[in-house]
Biopython code that builds the backbone (N, CA, C, O; Angstrom):
import numpy as np
from Bio.PDB.StructureBuilder import StructureBuilder

atoms = [
    (1, "MET", "N", (-11.499, -10.402, -10.581)),
    (1, "MET", "CA", (-10.856, -11.541, -10.032)),
    (1, "MET", "C", (-11.526, -11.969, -8.767)),
    (1, "MET", "O", (-11.883, -11.137, -7.933)),
    (2, "ASN", "N", (-11.700, -13.238, -8.615)),
    (2, "ASN", "CA", (-12.283, -13.811, -7.426)),
    (2, "ASN", "C", (-11.237, -14.677, -6.741)),
    (2, "ASN", "O", (-10.561, -15.498, -7.360)),
    (3, "PHE", "N", (-11.137, -14.457, -5.441)),
    (3, "PHE", "CA", (-10.180, -15.178, -4.662)),
    (3, "PHE", "C", (-10.925, -16.053, -3.607)),
    (3, "PHE", "O", (-11.909, -15.632, -2.999)),
    (4, "GLU", "N", (-10.428, -17.222, -3.439)),
    (4, "GLU", "CA", (-11.020, -18.138, -2.515)),
    (4, "GLU", "C", (-10.669, -17.795, -1.050)),
    (4, "GLU", "O", (-11.431, -18.115, -0.138)),
    (5, "SER", "N", (-9.546, -17.161, -0.841)),
    (5, "SER", "CA", (-9.140, -16.857, 0.533)),
    (5, "SER", "C", (-8.269, -15.575, 0.548)),
    (5, "SER", "O", (-7.830, -15.080, -0.490)),
    (6, "LEU", "N", (-8.060, -15.102, 1.691)),
    (6, "LEU", "CA", (-7.280, -13.867, 1.835)),
    (6, "LEU", "C", (-5.827, -14.140, 1.412)),
    (6, "LEU", "O", (-5.175, -13.269, 0.837)),
    (7, "ASN", "N", (-5.325, -15.343, 1.696)),
    (7, "ASN", "CA", (-3.989, -15.716, 1.321)),
    (7, "ASN", "C", (-3.826, -15.684, -0.197)),
    (7, "ASN", "O", (-2.801, -15.219, -0.695)),
    (8, "GLU", "N", (-4.829, -16.176, -0.944)),
    (8, "GLU", "CA", (-4.783, -16.130, -2.369)),
    (8, "GLU", "C", (-4.771, -14.680, -2.848)),
    (8, "GLU", "O", (-4.083, -14.354, -3.816)),
    (9, "PHE", "N", (-5.536, -13.798, -2.169)),
    (9, "PHE", "CA", (-5.543, -12.384, -2.554)),
    (9, "PHE", "C", (-4.136, -11.790, -2.471)),
    (9, "PHE", "O", (-3.680, -11.105, -3.387)),
    (10, "PHE", "N", (-3.427, -12.078, -1.300)),
    (10, "PHE", "CA", (-2.095, -11.487, -1.146)),
    (10, "PHE", "C", (-1.091, -12.132, -2.083)),
    (10, "PHE", "O", (-0.118, -11.482, -2.468)),
    (11, "ALA", "N", (-1.294, -13.406, -2.472)),
    (11, "ALA", "CA", (-0.401, -14.093, -3.403)),
    (11, "ALA", "C", (-0.588, -13.591, -4.811)),
    (11, "ALA", "O", (0.354, -13.625, -5.603)),
    (12, "MET", "N", (-1.755, -13.131, -5.145)),
    (12, "MET", "CA", (-2.134, -12.584, -6.494)),
    (12, "MET", "C", (-1.745, -13.570, -7.635)),
    (12, "MET", "O", (-1.189, -13.179, -8.661)),
    (13, "GLY", "N", (-2.053, -14.813, -7.410)),
    (13, "GLY", "CA", (-1.747, -15.737, -8.486)),
    (13, "GLY", "C", (-0.314, -15.941, -8.758)),
    (13, "GLY", "O", (0.062, -16.207, -9.900)),
    (14, "GLY", "N", (0.526, -15.830, -7.750)),
    (14, "GLY", "CA", (1.945, -16.002, -7.929)),
    (14, "GLY", "C", (2.671, -14.691, -8.259)),
    (14, "GLY", "O", (3.900, -14.701, -8.338)),
    (15, "HIS", "N", (1.991, -13.591, -8.450)),
    (15, "HIS", "CA", (2.586, -12.346, -8.763)),
    (15, "HIS", "C", (2.500, -11.357, -7.568)),
    (15, "HIS", "O", (2.718, -10.158, -7.745)),
    (16, "GLY", "N", (2.192, -11.849, -6.395)),
    (16, "GLY", "CA", (1.968, -11.011, -5.259)),
    (16, "GLY", "C", (3.205, -10.114, -4.923)),
    (16, "GLY", "O", (3.022, -8.945, -4.584)),
    (17, "LEU", "N", (4.428, -10.631, -5.011)),
    (17, "LEU", "CA", (5.591, -9.848, -4.677)),
    (17, "LEU", "C", (5.745, -8.626, -5.563)),
    (17, "LEU", "O", (6.066, -7.531, -5.102)),
    (18, "TYR", "N", (5.505, -8.848, -6.861)),
    (18, "TYR", "CA", (5.581, -7.757, -7.828)),
    (18, "TYR", "C", (4.513, -6.753, -7.593)),
    (18, "TYR", "O", (4.775, -5.550, -7.580)),
    (19, "VAL", "N", (3.286, -7.230, -7.401)),
    (19, "VAL", "CA", (2.141, -6.360, -7.296)),
    (19, "VAL", "C", (2.280, -5.494, -5.984)),
    (19, "VAL", "O", (2.057, -4.284, -6.019)),
    (20, "TRP", "N", (2.637, -6.112, -4.881)),
    (20, "TRP", "CA", (2.682, -5.321, -3.632)),
    (20, "TRP", "C", (3.885, -4.409, -3.578)),
    (20, "TRP", "O", (3.830, -3.340, -2.969)),
    (21, "LEU", "N", (5.029, -4.839, -4.241)),
    (21, "LEU", "CA", (6.126, -3.898, -4.366)),
    (21, "LEU", "C", (5.826, -2.688, -5.209)),
    (21, "LEU", "O", (6.298, -1.582, -4.942)),
    (22, "ALA", "N", (5.032, -2.919, -6.232)),
    (22, "ALA", "CA", (4.637, -1.823, -7.164)),
    (22, "ALA", "C", (3.669, -0.913, -6.352)),
    (22, "ALA", "O", (3.796, 0.309, -6.436)),
    (23, "TYR", "N", (2.738, -1.452, -5.595)),
    (23, "TYR", "CA", (1.878, -0.553, -4.766)),
    (23, "TYR", "C", (2.690, 0.208, -3.733)),
    (23, "TYR", "O", (2.428, 1.383, -3.473)),
    (24, "GLY", "N", (3.673, -0.455, -3.144)),
    (24, "GLY", "CA", (4.495, 0.197, -2.145)),
    (24, "GLY", "C", (5.318, 1.311, -2.761)),
    (24, "GLY", "O", (5.411, 2.401, -2.197)),
    (25, "ALA", "N", (5.935, 1.040, -3.950)),
    (25, "ALA", "CA", (6.732, 2.082, -4.596)),
    (25, "ALA", "C", (5.815, 3.293, -4.966)),
    (25, "ALA", "O", (6.171, 4.454, -4.766)),
    (26, "GLY", "N", (4.672, 2.968, -5.491)),
    (26, "GLY", "CA", (3.735, 4.055, -5.838)),
    (26, "GLY", "C", (3.325, 4.885, -4.585)),
    (26, "GLY", "O", (3.266, 6.113, -4.631)),
    (27, "GLY", "N", (3.052, 4.186, -3.496)),
    (27, "GLY", "CA", (2.724, 4.893, -2.253)),
    (27, "GLY", "C", (3.829, 5.775, -1.745)),
    (27, "GLY", "O", (3.579, 6.887, -1.280)),
    (28, "LEU", "N", (5.087, 5.277, -1.832)),
    (28, "LEU", "CA", (6.270, 6.113, -1.359)),
    (28, "LEU", "C", (6.372, 7.367, -2.250)),
    (28, "LEU", "O", (6.621, 8.469, -1.760)),
    (29, "VAL", "N", (6.172, 7.177, -3.573)),
    (29, "VAL", "CA", (6.238, 8.342, -4.475)),
    (29, "VAL", "C", (5.164, 9.352, -4.105)),
    (29, "VAL", "O", (5.413, 10.555, -4.039)),
    (30, "PHE", "N", (3.962, 8.834, -3.864)),
    (30, "PHE", "CA", (2.829, 9.685, -3.492)),
    (30, "PHE", "C", (3.129, 10.461, -2.210)),
    (30, "PHE", "O", (2.914, 11.671, -2.142)),
    (31, "LEU", "N", (3.625, 9.756, -1.203)),
    (31, "LEU", "CA", (3.930, 10.431, 0.080)),
    (31, "LEU", "C", (5.083, 11.462, -0.059)),
    (31, "LEU", "O", (5.075, 12.511, 0.586)),
    (32, "TYR", "N", (6.068, 11.131, -0.916)),
    (32, "TYR", "CA", (7.128, 12.108, -1.134)),
    (32, "TYR", "C", (6.619, 13.363, -1.801)),
    (32, "TYR", "O", (7.002, 14.478, -1.445)),
    (33, "ASN", "N", (5.726, 13.160, -2.799)),
    (33, "ASN", "CA", (5.127, 14.298, -3.465)),
    (33, "ASN", "C", (4.253, 15.143, -2.554)),
    (33, "ASN", "O", (4.081, 16.333, -2.820)),
    (34, "LEU", "N", (3.702, 14.588, -1.507)),
    (34, "LEU", "CA", (2.951, 15.387, -0.502)),
    (34, "LEU", "C", (3.884, 16.093, 0.430)),
    (34, "LEU", "O", (3.615, 17.231, 0.816)),
    (35, "ALA", "N", (4.967, 15.468, 0.810)),
    (35, "ALA", "CA", (5.868, 15.997, 1.870)),
    (35, "ALA", "C", (6.918, 16.958, 1.330)),
    (35, "ALA", "O", (7.248, 17.918, 2.026)),
    (36, "ALA", "N", (7.438, 16.768, 0.188)),
    (36, "ALA", "CA", (8.575, 17.548, -0.355)),
    (36, "ALA", "C", (8.252, 19.044, -0.395)),
    (36, "ALA", "O", (9.050, 19.836, 0.105)),
    (37, "PRO", "N", (7.156, 19.454, -0.948)),
    (37, "PRO", "CA", (6.931, 20.962, -1.026)),
    (37, "PRO", "C", (6.886, 21.580, 0.355)),
    (37, "PRO", "O", (7.426, 22.670, 0.546)),
    (38, "LYS", "N", (6.261, 20.927, 1.331)),
    (38, "LYS", "CA", (6.220, 21.486, 2.659)),
    (38, "LYS", "C", (7.534, 21.593, 3.278)),
    (38, "LYS", "O", (7.842, 22.609, 3.900)),
    (39, "LEU", "N", (8.381, 20.539, 3.136)),
    (39, "LEU", "CA", (9.764, 20.526, 3.683)),
    (39, "LEU", "C", (10.605, 21.694, 3.010)),
    (39, "LEU", "O", (11.376, 22.390, 3.671)),
    (40, "LYS", "N", (10.413, 21.849, 1.725)),
    (40, "LYS", "CA", (11.243, 22.867, 1.019)),
    (40, "LYS", "C", (10.720, 24.240, 1.487)),
    (40, "LYS", "O", (11.531, 25.142, 1.696)),
    (41, "ARG", "N", (9.418, 24.432, 1.658)),
    (41, "ARG", "CA", (8.858, 25.708, 2.069)),
    (41, "ARG", "C", (9.420, 26.048, 3.456)),
    (41, "ARG", "O", (9.899, 27.155, 3.704)),
    (42, "ASP", "N", (9.344, 25.077, 4.325)),
    (42, "ASP", "CA", (9.817, 25.316, 5.739)),
    (42, "ASP", "C", (11.307, 25.712, 5.760)),
    (42, "ASP", "O", (11.709, 26.590, 6.524)),
    (43, "GLY", "N", (12.118, 25.055, 4.914)),
    (43, "GLY", "CA", (13.515, 25.424, 4.859)),
    (43, "GLY", "C", (13.735, 26.812, 4.343)),
    (43, "GLY", "O", (14.612, 27.535, 4.816)),
    (44, "LEU", "N", (12.928, 27.189, 3.357)),
    (44, "LEU", "CA", (13.053, 28.561, 2.732)),
    (44, "LEU", "C", (12.640, 29.583, 3.765)),
    (44, "LEU", "O", (13.297, 30.614, 3.904)),
    (45, "VAL", "N", (11.551, 29.323, 4.504)),
    (45, "VAL", "CA", (11.071, 30.297, 5.529)),
    (45, "VAL", "C", (12.130, 30.427, 6.591)),
    (45, "VAL", "O", (12.400, 31.538, 7.049)),
    (46, "LYS", "N", (12.748, 29.321, 7.007)),
    (46, "LYS", "CA", (13.804, 29.427, 8.047)),
    (46, "LYS", "C", (14.989, 30.222, 7.566)),
    (46, "LYS", "O", (15.485, 31.095, 8.278)),
    (47, "ARG", "N", (15.466, 29.920, 6.323)),
    (47, "ARG", "CA", (16.625, 30.684, 5.803)),
    (47, "ARG", "C", (16.324, 32.185, 5.653)),
    (47, "ARG", "O", (17.150, 33.036, 5.983)),
    (48, "LEU", "N", (15.129, 32.481, 5.150)),
    (48, "LEU", "CA", (14.753, 33.893, 5.038)),
    (48, "LEU", "C", (14.661, 34.641, 6.320)),
    (48, "LEU", "O", (15.089, 35.792, 6.413)),
    (49, "SER", "N", (14.086, 33.979, 7.352)),
    (49, "SER", "CA", (13.965, 34.602, 8.652)),
    (49, "SER", "C", (15.354, 34.795, 9.289)),
    (49, "SER", "O", (15.578, 35.794, 9.972)),
    (50, "GLN", "N", (16.301, 33.838, 9.072)),
    (50, "GLN", "CA", (17.646, 34.052, 9.580)),
    (50, "GLN", "C", (18.329, 35.155, 8.867)),
    (50, "GLN", "O", (19.050, 35.933, 9.492)),
    (51, "GLN", "N", (18.137, 35.265, 7.562)),
    (51, "GLN", "CA", (18.737, 36.383, 6.809)),
    (51, "GLN", "C", (18.152, 37.716, 7.230)),
    (51, "GLN", "O", (18.893, 38.695, 7.317)),
    (52, "TYR", "N", (16.851, 37.799, 7.496)),
    (52, "TYR", "CA", (16.215, 38.992, 7.934)),
    (52, "TYR", "C", (16.741, 39.414, 9.273)),
    (52, "TYR", "O", (17.022, 40.594, 9.479)),
    (53, "ARG", "N", (16.893, 38.440, 10.239)),
    (53, "ARG", "CA", (17.431, 38.781, 11.531)),
    (53, "ARG", "C", (18.866, 39.317, 11.491)),
    (53, "ARG", "O", (19.212, 40.255, 12.209)),
    (54, "ARG", "N", (19.716, 38.685, 10.611)),
    (54, "ARG", "CA", (21.048, 39.146, 10.433)),
    (54, "ARG", "C", (21.112, 40.545, 9.818)),
    (54, "ARG", "O", (21.949, 41.357, 10.211)),
    (55, "GLU", "N", (20.239, 40.827, 8.863)),
    (55, "GLU", "CA", (20.275, 42.191, 8.290)),
    (55, "GLU", "C", (19.748, 43.196, 9.254)),
    (55, "GLU", "O", (20.219, 44.332, 9.294)),
    (56, "LYS", "N", (18.753, 42.791, 10.054)),
    (56, "LYS", "CA", (18.201, 43.721, 11.084)),
    (56, "LYS", "C", (19.207, 43.981, 12.198)),
    (56, "LYS", "O", (19.218, 45.074, 12.763)),
    (57, "ALA", "N", (20.063, 42.995, 12.534)),
    (57, "ALA", "CA", (21.060, 43.173, 13.597)),
    (57, "ALA", "C", (22.237, 44.073, 13.101)),
    (57, "ALA", "O", (22.852, 44.793, 13.888)),
    (58, "SER", "N", (22.517, 44.010, 11.819)),
    (58, "SER", "CA", (23.631, 44.759, 11.302)),
    (58, "SER", "C", (23.271, 46.206, 11.054)),
    (58, "SER", "O", (24.152, 47.015, 10.763)),
    (59, "GLN", "N", (22.038, 46.546, 11.158)),
    (59, "GLN", "CA", (21.620, 47.972, 10.914)),
    (59, "GLN", "C", (21.738, 48.809, 12.154)),
    (59, "GLN", "O", (21.434, 50.002, 12.125)),
]
sb = StructureBuilder()
sb.init_structure("model")
sb.init_model(0)
sb.init_chain("A")
sb.init_seg("    ")
for serial, (resi, resn, name, xyz) in enumerate(atoms, 1):
    if name == "N":
        sb.init_residue(resn, " ", resi, " ")
    sb.init_atom(name, np.array(xyz, "f"), 0.0, 1.0, " ", f" {name:<3s}", serial, name[0])
structure = sb.get_structure()
């Protein structure tokens, strides 16, 4: 596709809203898939360390 101007590129022939929302939704899913495992791992490490400290204190 050839565009005469940057504005035409963003408008995408009248389908710009759909195109850019689709790219945005895809980007959000991509970022979530990057961040979710790290957040879950950090939560698990925190819970396990708290449990370990409680068990160590009760001994």
